Phi, psi and omega in degrees: 000320180295318179297318180296319180295318179296321179296317179295320178295319178297319180296320180295318181294319183290331182288344182294336181271359178264125179254171178298325178294321177302320182275358184060028182283336178297315178294316180297317180299315181301315181293316180296317181300320180301314180291321180294315183294331178291339179279343183078009181263155190235330184269122188234141174234142179244123180258166181302140173279142184235166173278182186288349175263003180085009180276144179257131175245170176294334176294318178298321177291319181296317179299318180297319179296313181295322179293324176299318179295315180300317179296319180296317183282332186266338190263141172252122181084012178247130178249120181262123182289137179302132185290332177294320177295317180296318180298321179296321178294316179301315182292316183298321184258010175056044175259145180247142182296329180286352177267001185289347176287346175283124184305318182296318180292321178300314180295321181296314179294324177300319179288319183291320183267351181067040181244154180264330185228135173244127176261121179232170181186175181228154172236132183233125178282118180254015179101284181263354181208171178242130177266127178250126177237126180239141180225141174253122183250134174283128186286341180276335181240345185064016178273150177282122180259344177198150179208149179206162181215156178207169180239133183246126178292145181273079175283167177303325179295317180293317180299322179297319179291322178295321184289345179258047180299145180297331181274356182087002181260142175272141180259005181285155183202200181218179181297320176264124187250137175232132179212143176285132185287355184240013179288145173198154180277335186255006177090355177257154182303132178260154176290130181293128181225139175219131175255131180210132186059231175259015184250152174232119177257120180235113182266137178274330180164175178227146181236139172267106183260020178087279181284341181209165175251135176237128175242143185218147181185209182224146176238128185234133173276112184267005178278178184272351181224170179299147183221130175271124184244131175262123177266116189278149182290352179278358177298147181199165173251146178228127177274175185286359173261358179095359178288142181245144171237112189248154175277346176274095187295329181294336181277326188215153176286343181268137188245135171243137176240152179239131175243126177242118185092175188279346185278107182290346176289347180267021182271108182226174174285330178212136185214166180241129185219138175267122180253123177283152184292138172061023177243105180299131180244133181298140177224134181234142174241127178240121182232136176242166179086006178267163182297133181290341181262006184297145182252345179209161182217150175247144181250130172241109181253114179260124179222173176292346179268352183131193184240133174249130178236117177246117189261144167053056175277121180297140181265137168273144178261121181264000000 
């Protein structure tokens, strides 16, 4: 208990040196307010910001608190609901902030709290920085009426808040990301995710199709502008027996191909692709030469932005 109290006190002290400008909340607030005011609605609630797995950290709570203050101070004719009151409603009705993207849940909380707009958001660790994405949702339609994003430098204060995640997990990382494909907080398989450079690789799953292995997911550019990414031929798949399927054909008789986007004519061993910001693009990995009885596979994606390694992804049998 003493350790927990000291940790909470340390987090409170370190956040005092973080301003709204440090968090880029002034810019985010201005953009959100413009969209909210265009709807003619006035009652707004801000929920905790979460990571892409739905976990809440003290940084996510701190950003939500600061954004509530910014909205209150900057807005004319906007009423921001007290977050303690909102938290009590969430707890009483067993609603989770990461579920607010669900239209039914958004509408339900809007009715319970008497709010017109819910501001929710995500924080993503990109290695050397944190990406903040904020969205304002209309509670009657669950549609996004405004959205904004910013980048937060990983100062010691920010790292301290990230390391005190509510789930006990640290969100800090590096340019090269490695993650186990079967980790989860609740004991069920989690979607494998890796952040590296300005990119986020999120895999939906892998299938054993007999003659080949297919893995599929999304790749997102988390920076503020378009980015040209080179996919290197050293990328490869590895089965749980150690067999490799590489995109570098000169290295191995077994071939792996990568498809980024819907155009199958763009399927090469190595390719160059322009990724627009915050738009998830489909990515597929096709590997041959792996064991037909393999039960899991690891992905090594080499790019100009760094390397993503997703380990031991369970295979579905098609």
